[in-house]
Backbone as a ProteinNet text record, in pm:
[ID]
protein_1_A
[PRIMARY]
XXXXXXXXXXXXXXXXXXXXXXXXXXXXXXXXXXXXXXXXXXXXXXXXXXXXXXXXXXXXXXXXXXXXXXXXXXXXXXXXXXXXXXXXXXXXXXXXXXXXXXXXXXXXXXXXXXXXXXXXXXXXXXXXXXXXXXXXXXXXXXXXXXXXXXXXXXXXXXXXXXXXXXXXXXXXXXXXXXXXXXXXXXXXXXXXXXXXXXXXXXXXXXXXXXXXXX
[TERTIARY]
536.7	633.1	757.6	851.6	982.5	984.1	1002.3	1015.2	1156.8	1193.8	1323.9	1299	1401.6	1428.9	1579	1567.9	1658.1	1646.3	1720.6	1683.8	1800.3	1788.3	1900.3	1968.1	2039.1	2131.9	2266.3	2340.3	2462.5	2583	2652.5	2785.9	2717.4	2587.9	2552.6	2528	2513.7	2458.9	2582	2630.2	2722.6	2673.5	2747.1	2721.5	2825.7	2769.6	2859.3	2844.1	2899	2885.7	2896.1	2901.7	2939.3	2869.1	2968.9	2925.3	2976.5	2899.4	2939.7	3061.3	3143.4	3088.9	3081.1	3037.7	3084.8	3178.4	3241.5	3369.6	3366.6	3470.2	3491.3	3526.2	3447.8	3500.6	3414	3331	3243.1	3108.1	3111	2995.3	2916	2758.2	2696	2718.1	2695.9	2673.2	2529.8	2540	2430.2	2447	2277.9	2293.4	2310.3	2388.7	2420.1	2290.8	2304.5	2209.4	2078.4	1979.6	1881.8	1760.1	1645.5	1546.3	1434.3	1429.3	1306.7	1196.6	1134.6	1009.9	1005.7	1142.4	1145.3	1077.1	976.4	914.1	988.1	957.9	1020.9	963.7	1046.1	989.6	1011.6	906.2	890.7	820.9	874	868.7	811.3	667.5	631.5	625.3	650.9	676	803.2	764	880.7	962	1095.9	1203.2	1281.1	1283.2	1333.5	1484.6	1520.6	1627.8	1659	1798.2	1813.8	1874.7	1799.4	1843.5	1724	1783.6	1680.2	1657.7	1778.7	1803.3	1713.2	1694.4	1595.8	1676.8	1577.1	1614.5	1673.1	1788	1862.3	1845.1	1855.7	1873.5	2010.7	2029.9	2181.3	2221.1	2338.4	2394.3	2524.3	2578.7	2746.4	2856.3	2778.7	2883.3	2752.3	2821.7	2704.3	2635.2	2657	2553.1	2581.2	2512.5	2542.3	2630.4	2708.5	2840.2	2784.7	2797.8	2774.8	2789.2	2895.8	2919.1	2788.1	2697.1	2620.5	2483	2462.4	2315.4	2226.8	2353.4	2256.5	2208.5	2313.2	2304.2	2197.8	2209.7	2160.2	2224.1	2212.9	2306.3	2238.6	2281.8	2267.2	2325.5	2293.7	2373.6	2294.9	2382.1	2350.4	2379.8	2272.1	2313	2273.4	2330.1	2296	2325.7	2273.6	2289.7	2263.5	2341.5	2324.2	2373.7	2277.3	2226.5	2192	2249.8	2216.1	2140.9	2020.7	1934.4	1967.3	1985.2	2017.9	1852.8	1798.4	1707.2	1695.9	1604.2	1579.2	1517.7	1576.8	1528.9	1385.8	1334.7	1185.1	1098.8	1012.3	949.8	842.6	813.6	643.8	690.2	642.4	624.1	626.3	655.6	627.7	609.4	539.4	502.4	514.2	611.6	682.8	652.8	554.4	533.9	646.2	662	775.8	684.8	745.8	707.4	837.6	822.6	943.6	893.5	978.1	918.6	1036.2	1020	1107	1127.9	1197.1	1195.1	1329.4	1299.1	1401.7	1400.6	1499.1	1487.1	1552.9	1531.5	1387.7	1302.6	1374.7	1287.5	1394.4	1331.9	1399.6	1367.8	1471.3	1433.2	1496.1	1413.1	1463.1	1437.4	1546.6	1523.4	1542	1486.7	1513.7	1501.2	1615.4	1646.7	1602.6	1532.3	1490.9	1566.8	1675.1	1716.4	1744.6	1635.7	1671.6	1748.8	1801.9	1898.8	1830.6	1723	1609.6	1495.8	1481.8	1405.2	1449.9	1402.1	1426	1436.7	1516.8	1533.9	1444.5	1363.8	1229.9	1313.3	1233.6	1318.7	1187.7	1191.4	1087.6	1151.4	1071.5	1106.5	1000.6	1078.4	973	1041.1	918.8	991.2	894.9	904.6	851.2	912.9	859.1	909.3	1005.8	1006.2	1072.4	1256.8	1292.9	1472.9	1571.2	1557.3	1674.7	1691.9	1783.5	1860.3	1820.1	1852.2	1788.1	1639.3	1549.3	1435.1	1429.1	1328.5	1345.5	1196.3	1168.8	1049.1	1013.6	916.3	896.1	791	675.6	542.6	510.8	427.4	408.7	287.4	259.4	314.2	490	549.6	712.8	715.8	781	805.8	875.1	940.8	1030.8	935.4	788.8	694.2	654.9	684	628	704.7	684.9	751.8	653.9	692.7	635.4	660.7	534.6	537.9	487.6	574.7	534.5	572.4	453.5	447.3	495.5	575	633.9	657.3	519.1	514.6	597.8	663.2	771.9	704	703.5	681	812.6	884.6	988.7	941.7	1037.6	999.8	1049.1	1034.2	1046.1	1196.1	1300.5	1420.5	1491.4	1463.7	1535.7	1595.1	1742	1810.7	1880	1887.7	1934.1	1850.3	1844.1	1755.3	1881.4	1902.6	1987.5	1900.6	1911.9	1882	1948.7	1939.5	1963.1	1887.4	1950.1	1850	1919.3	1900.7	1951.7	1888.6	1912.8	1803.5	1908.6	1836.7	1911	1827.7	1914.5	1837.3	1866.5	1777.4	1816.7	1788.4	1865.8	1839.2	1815.8	1729.6	1721.6	1789	1782.2	1867.4	1795.8	1887.6	1769.8	1882.3	1864.2	1945.5	1908.6	2056.5	2078.6	2024.2	2042	1966.7	2124.4	2108.3	2220.7	2217.6	2309.4	2305.9	2179.5	2129.7	2034.9	1942.2	1896.7	1784.8	1750.5	1868.7	1837.7	1891.5	1852.7	1893.8	1863.8	1943.4	1921.1	1950.7	1864.9	1889.3	1823.6	1843	1760.5	1724.4	1628.6	1568.8	1500.8	1535.6	1447.3	1446.1	1329	1299.7	1256.7	1302.2	1260.1	1241	1073.7	1021.6	977.5	1082.2	1028.2	968.9	860.1	761	752	676.4	621.3	756.5	854.4	952.9	919.6	954.5	885.8	1031.1	1145.1	1219.8	1302	1360.6	1442.2	1580.2	1549.1	1688.7	1790.3	1944.2	2041.9	2075.1	2129.4	2115.9	2285.9	2340.2	2493.4	2487.6	2579.6	2610.6	2678.3	2689.2	2748.3	2818.4	2959.6	3033.3	3163.6	3186.6	3070.4	2970.9	2863.8	2726.8	2784.8	2719.9	2777	2605.8	2561.7	2445.3	2407.1	2357.8	2352.2	2286.4	2176.7	2101.5	2108.7	2248.4	2231.8	2141.6	2092.8	2065.1	2131	2064.1	2161.1	2121.1
322.7	412.6	336.6	399.1	307.2	343.1	211.3	236.8	204.6	262.6	249	222.7	130.4	63.1	81.7	77.6	124.6	9.5	-52.9	-159	-177.4	-226.1	-300.1	-397.5	-395.2	-527.6	-501.9	-583.2	-551.4	-475.6	-406.3	-326.2	-188.9	-153.4	-31.3	55.9	20.2	95.2	115.4	192.6	257.1	265.8	274.6	243.1	350.4	411	489.2	448.9	449.1	412.6	538.3	648.7	775.4	909.1	1015.1	1121.8	1117.1	1193.6	1200.2	1218.7	1221.4	1182.2	997.5	931.2	820.5	802.3	672.1	680.3	508.3	555.5	424.2	314.8	240.7	91.3	38.8	131.4	117.3	70.7	-42.4	-78.4	-177.2	-160.8	-246	-406.4	-518.9	-642.6	-715.6	-852.4	-885.1	-945.7	-953.7	-1002.1	-1161	-1213.5	-1374.6	-1444.8	-1344	-1402.2	-1309	-1391.3	-1356.5	-1411.5	-1268.5	-1359.9	-1424.6	-1566.7	-1650.2	-1584.7	-1505.1	-1428.2	-1284.8	-1246.2	-1109.6	-1117.6	-1004.4	-984.8	-946.7	-998.5	-964.4	-851.9	-761.2	-660.1	-761.5	-800.8	-853.9	-712.3	-682.2	-591.8	-672.1	-694.8	-771.7	-707.6	-581.5	-488	-515.7	-505.6	-513.3	-387.1	-422.3	-323.4	-296.2	-156.2	-98.3	-69.5	-19.6	51.2	24.2	11.3	19.2	-127.4	-140.8	-290.6	-384.6	-491.9	-595.1	-699.3	-741.6	-838.8	-815.3	-911.2	-906.8	-871.3	-730.4	-693.4	-766.7	-722.6	-823.8	-756.6	-817.5	-750.3	-714.7	-624.9	-544.1	-511	-541.3	-447.6	-418.4	-368.5	-328.5	-428.9	-556.1	-669.3	-774.3	-926.5	-1025.6	-1041.6	-1030.2	-1015.3	-910.3	-903.4	-816.4	-863	-744.8	-801.1	-796.9	-925.6	-1014.8	-892	-779.2	-673.8	-601.1	-560.9	-452.9	-501.5	-635.9	-698.3	-624	-629.3	-542.6	-390.1	-333.5	-186.2	-170.1	-212.9	-177.9	-84.9	-52.4	12.4	110.3	186	276.7	286.1	257.5	251.2	331.4	408.9	485.2	424.1	419.1	381	437	492	553.4	511.6	578.3	529.8	665.9	673.2	836.2	770.6	808.7	777.9	876.8	920.8	992.3	921.1	967.2	947.8	1041.9	970.5	1062.6	1042.1	1158.8	1156	1214.3	1194.7	1248.5	1407.8	1523.3	1648.5	1632.4	1703.4	1708.9	1796.7	1807.9	1940.1	1937.5	1861.2	1909	1859.1	1912.5	1893.9	1750.3	1652.9	1495.3	1465	1409.6	1367.7	1231.8	1202.1	1061.2	1020.5	929.7	865.6	794.2	817.9	757.8	629.7	559.3	458.8	384.4	391.8	397.1	286.9	160.9	36.9	18.4	16.3	5	-93.2	-199.7	-282.7	-252.8	-238.4	-253.2	-322.7	-362	-442.3	-352.8	-280.1	-291.6	-135.3	-22.6	101.7	172.2	274.5	351.8	485.9	576.3	704.9	691	779.9	786.6	888.1	941.7	1048.3	1038.4	1086.3	1070.4	1209	1255.1	1388.6	1384	1443.5	1440.1	1542.1	1586.7	1686.2	1698.7	1756.6	1766.8	1891.7	1851.2	1971.2	2147.4	2133.6	2214.7	2210.4	2338.8	2333.4	2313.4	2309.5	2292.1	2166.5	2121.4	2003.4	1927.3	1845.1	1785.8	1692.6	1725.3	1632.7	1566.6	1419.8	1330.5	1291	1276.4	1202.5	1087.3	961.2	830.3	817.1	767.2	720.7	618.2	524.6	402.1	352.6	381.6	349.9	459.9	416.5	535.2	506.7	596.6	585.5	627.7	512.1	525.9	382.3	368.3	202.9	138	267.4	204.6	184.9	149.4	94.7	-49.4	-78	-245.5	-279.8	-373.3	-380.2	-521.6	-591.9	-684.2	-744.1	-668	-724	-673.9	-759.7	-727.7	-619.7	-564.5	-557.5	-520.4	-560.4	-534.4	-454.4	-337.2	-265.3	-352.6	-441	-547.2	-633.1	-624.2	-742.8	-669.2	-562.4	-504.7	-464.5	-424.9	-365.3	-248	-115.5	28.4	71.7	144.7	188.9	319.9	451.5	551.2	598	680.1	757.7	922	940.9	1070.2	1103.2	1152	1219.1	1320.5	1326	1442.6	1497.9	1643.7	1700.5	1731.4	1689.6	1728.8	1846.1	1945	2066.9	2038.1	2112.8	2107.9	2149.4	2088.5	2096.3	1980.9	1936.8	1856	1725.1	1708.5	1589.9	1505.4	1568.5	1472.7	1469.1	1396.7	1397.6	1341.2	1388.6	1332.3	1288.8	1122.7	1056.5	1067.6	1115	1034.2	1002.1	871.8	803.2	782.1	813.1	756.9	719.3	596.7	541.7	558.8	590.5	579.1	434.6	316.8	233.8	208.1	182.4	143.8	22.4	-87.8	-204.2	-183.7	-229.8	-185.8	-302.4	-257	-319.2	-461.4	-569.4	-686.6	-735.5	-690.7	-750.2	-893.1	-956.1	-1096.4	-1150	-1100.6	-1167.8	-1223.7	-1232.5	-1303.3	-1246.3	-1239	-1221	-1289.5	-1394.3	-1502.3	-1435.3	-1400	-1372.3	-1193.9	-1139.9	-969.1	-930.9	-972.2	-944.2	-807.2	-773.1	-633	-609.9	-560.2	-537	-420.5	-415.6	-313.4	-363.5	-338.2	-383.7	-254.9	-215.4	-93.9	-138.6	-71.3	-43.6	62.1	126.3	260.5	269.2	266.9	278.6	380.1	434.4	561.9	516.2	570.6	543.6	668.6	634	707.1	794.5	738.3	797.1	752.9	837.4	826.1	721.9	742.7	618.7	610.7	462.7	437.9	504.3	568.2	623.5	572.7	651.1	572.2	596.6	495.2	512.8	498.9	602.9	610.4	621.7	521.9	527	643.4	711	809.7	723.8	682.4	643.8	698.1	707.1	710.5	796.4	782.7	890.5	1038.4	1114.2	1257.6	1290.8	1306	1322.2	1488.7	1537.6	1684.8	1743.1	1692	1691.6	1572.5	1512.9	1410.7	1383.4	1264.5	1226.8	1246.8	1253.3	1279.7	1169.9
-2837.8	-2742.1	-2669.4	-2628.5	-2583.4	-2437.1	-2369.2	-2211.6	-2166	-2093.2	-2024.2	-1876.8	-1839.5	-1718.5	-1648	-1518.6	-1449.8	-1312.8	-1310.8	-1185.5	-1097.4	-1007.9	-919.5	-964.6	-1072.4	-1146.1	-1084.9	-1056.1	-1021.9	-1123.2	-1045.2	-1105	-1142.8	-1082.9	-1139.2	-1042.2	-905.9	-798.9	-689.4	-653	-561.7	-433.7	-317.4	-201.6	-108.9	13.2	109.7	269.6	354.6	459.5	547	506.1	557.9	489.4	501	416.5	264.9	186	31.7	46.4	-78.7	-206.4	-205.8	-323.1	-361.2	-425.8	-425.3	-497.3	-590.4	-694.9	-761.6	-696.7	-729	-644.9	-561.5	-494.9	-380	-430.2	-514.7	-570.7	-492.8	-482.8	-392.6	-467.9	-398.2	-423.9	-415.5	-497.4	-493.6	-326	-254.1	-142.2	-130.1	-63.3	-51.6	73.6	172.8	289.6	265.5	172	137.6	247.9	287.4	402.6	302.4	329.4	224.1	193.7	277	265.9	212	165.4	79.3	-37.9	-80.1	-179.3	-307.3	-437.3	-592.2	-625.6	-740.5	-787.2	-958.5	-997.5	-1135.8	-1236.9	-1314.7	-1422.9	-1541.9	-1571.4	-1719.8	-1864.5	-1845.8	-1960.3	-2058.6	-2211	-2247.3	-2219.8	-2270.4	-2210	-2333.3	-2378.1	-2495.4	-2475.8	-2357	-2318.1	-2164.6	-2116	-1998.2	-1955.8	-1812.9	-1749.3	-1804.3	-1883	-1894.2	-1835.4	-1737.1	-1636.6	-1484.9	-1442.1	-1315.4	-1215	-1163.5	-1010.9	-923	-854.9	-760	-615.5	-523.3	-388.9	-351.5	-309.3	-313.6	-180.1	-125.8	-18.2	-39.8	68.3	28.6	48.3	95.3	128.2	101.2	99.2	100.6	170.1	326.4	403.7	529.9	631.1	738.1	825.1	878.1	950.3	1100	1133.2	1281.4	1403.2	1383.1	1474.9	1493.9	1350	1380.1	1395.2	1401.6	1440.9	1554.1	1633.7	1781.4	1749.4	1672.5	1656.1	1574.2	1447.5	1348.1	1215.6	1128	1036.8	928.9	891.4	774.8	662.2	566.8	435.8	322.5	225	123.1	-8.5	-68.7	-246.7	-337	-475.1	-550.3	-697.8	-788.1	-938.4	-1007.4	-1078.8	-1185.7	-1335.3	-1421.8	-1567.4	-1619.2	-1772	-1867.1	-1977.5	-2006	-2101.2	-2256.5	-2341	-2471.4	-2578.4	-2613.4	-2694	-2808.6	-2893.4	-3033.3	-2985.7	-3032.2	-2967.4	-3017.5	-2902.6	-2896.9	-2987.5	-3100.7	-3154.7	-3070	-2952	-2874.4	-2751.1	-2659.8	-2497.7	-2487.8	-2417.3	-2421	-2271.5	-2202.9	-2086.1	-2063.3	-1973.8	-1956.4	-1798.8	-1816.5	-1676.4	-1623	-1484.2	-1405.6	-1310.3	-1312.3	-1217.1	-1097.2	-1006.4	-898.4	-801.7	-799.1	-703.7	-613.8	-502.9	-389.6	-300	-245.5	-175.3	-40.7	54.5	131.7	305.2	312.8	452.1	556.7	676.4	699.2	656.1	633.6	602.5	477.9	421	327.7	343.5	273.6	257.2	122.4	-42.4	-119.7	-187.2	-289.2	-377.9	-524.6	-612.5	-766.9	-816.6	-853.4	-915.3	-1090	-1148	-1307.4	-1367	-1425.8	-1512.3	-1631.2	-1721.5	-1830.1	-1872	-1989.2	-2039.8	-2093.6	-2116.5	-2112.5	-2015.8	-1917.6	-1790.9	-1650.3	-1563.5	-1432.7	-1389.9	-1319.4	-1221.5	-1158.5	-1153.7	-1057.6	-969	-852.8	-745.2	-647.9	-645.7	-593.9	-463.3	-352.9	-255.9	-202.7	-180.9	-121.2	14	70.7	212.7	261.5	318.9	416.5	527.3	648.2	811.7	879.6	987.3	1079.8	998	1023.7	937.7	1059.6	1169.2	1268.1	1300.2	1297.6	1299.8	1444	1525.3	1663.7	1677.4	1583.4	1575.5	1621.3	1726.5	1717.7	1680.8	1592	1550.1	1562.6	1651.9	1686.2	1644.3	1608.4	1557	1397.4	1349.3	1201.1	1230	1099.9	994.4	936.8	905.2	886.8	733.5	747.9	605.6	506.5	541.9	466.9	376.4	421.5	368.1	241.8	190.4	72.4	-7	-167.5	-242.7	-248.1	-253.9	-266.3	-394.4	-453	-577.2	-582.6	-634.3	-626.7	-795.1	-791.8	-961.3	-946.4	-1043	-1045.8	-1191.1	-1295.2	-1414.6	-1409.1	-1549.2	-1598.3	-1711	-1730.9	-1881.2	-1948.7	-2035.3	-2109.3	-2192.9	-2201.3	-2311.5	-2423.6	-2510.8	-2642.2	-2705	-2755	-2768.8	-2651.4	-2566	-2477.2	-2592.1	-2540.8	-2589	-2510.8	-2351.2	-2244.9	-2112.2	-2053.5	-1925	-1841.2	-1727.2	-1622.7	-1530.1	-1460.2	-1339.3	-1220.9	-1121.7	-1020.2	-931.6	-851.9	-756.5	-634.2	-545.5	-418.8	-299.9	-210.1	-131.5	12.5	117.1	219	273.6	314.4	358.7	530.7	615.6	741.3	785.4	854.4	897.6	1065.4	1073.2	1267.2	1306.8	1415.3	1557.5	1593.9	1611.4	1680.2	1765.1	1928.6	2014.9	2022.8	2006.3	2033.1	1901.6	1786.4	1658.2	1623.3	1491.8	1401.8	1272.6	1180.5	1040.6	940.9	977.6	938.6	971.2	1096.9	1136.6	1110.6	1087.3	1072	934.8	840.8	699.5	653.3	554.2	489.5	345.8	265.5	135.3	83.5	-57.7	-142	-260.6	-310.7	-434.7	-495.4	-630	-693.2	-832.3	-912.5	-1054.7	-1072.2	-1166	-1235.1	-1369.7	-1412.3	-1552.1	-1585.7	-1699.8	-1792	-1908	-1934.9	-2073.8	-2163.1	-2290.4	-2345.4	-2469.9	-2477.4	-2545.9	-2687.5	-2777.9	-2900.8	-2967.9	-2938.3	-2980.7	-2855.6	-2809.1	-2740.1	-2734.1	-2590.3	-2557.1	-2556.7	-2566.8	-2495.3	-2362.3	-2287.4	-2162.4	-2106.7	-2074	-2000	-1868.1	-1806.4	-1688.3	-1639.1	-1527.9	-1465	-1303.8	-1318.3	-1259.7	-1177.8	-1069.5	-937	-960.5	-900.9	-940	-824.1	-895.5	-831.4	-768	-645.7	-644.7	-560.2	-659.2	-647.3	-505.6	-450	-343.7	-244.5	-171.3	-123.7	9.4	23.7	170.8	316.6	395.2	521.6	607
[MASK]
++++++++++++++++++++++++++++++++++++++++++++++++++++++++++++++++++++++++++++++++++++++++++++++++++++++++++++++++++++++++++++++++++++++++++++++++++++++++++++++++++++++++++++++++++++++++++++++++++++++++++++++++++++++

């Protein structure tokens, strides 16, 4: 069976700092100021389609804006892809595993839209989603990679599957801190398994999120 992977590799994830839409050119970049204790997402399975490279920590610029360390900030990230598959002659269950790391907290939404059937929406969250949160004692949300399961059954006749992924990432306020002590970033990996043949993967840029987070 073929495995598809969508991960936080450079050049494929877009950001917005305010209301939608996402626009061409607002592409997330690899974080330059990484916190040494951040965990990694490591996928050991053989990838048949999609992103082969290692997942990277992303932000809308290489480091945290010094002017926003004290107040915290909220940034939205999104990616949209279309999978092309051989027309299904029988219903197919696709196990989906979503892995997310964020410093400090996140709310995420994934929408799976086959061309036959009804779109399915999955919501994932970790931590208070307020940038005014001041967290001084462990455990901290950024110490973990969070894993979620989202199985989908595709109907007979499906030939395309749209995938929308959006994450609202909140970097908490750190009064008196610095960009080096109040780092921020997002890392993710989405694994879709059990395809009979490796699908084609087409990026939709900029992404158009049907039901955006607020």
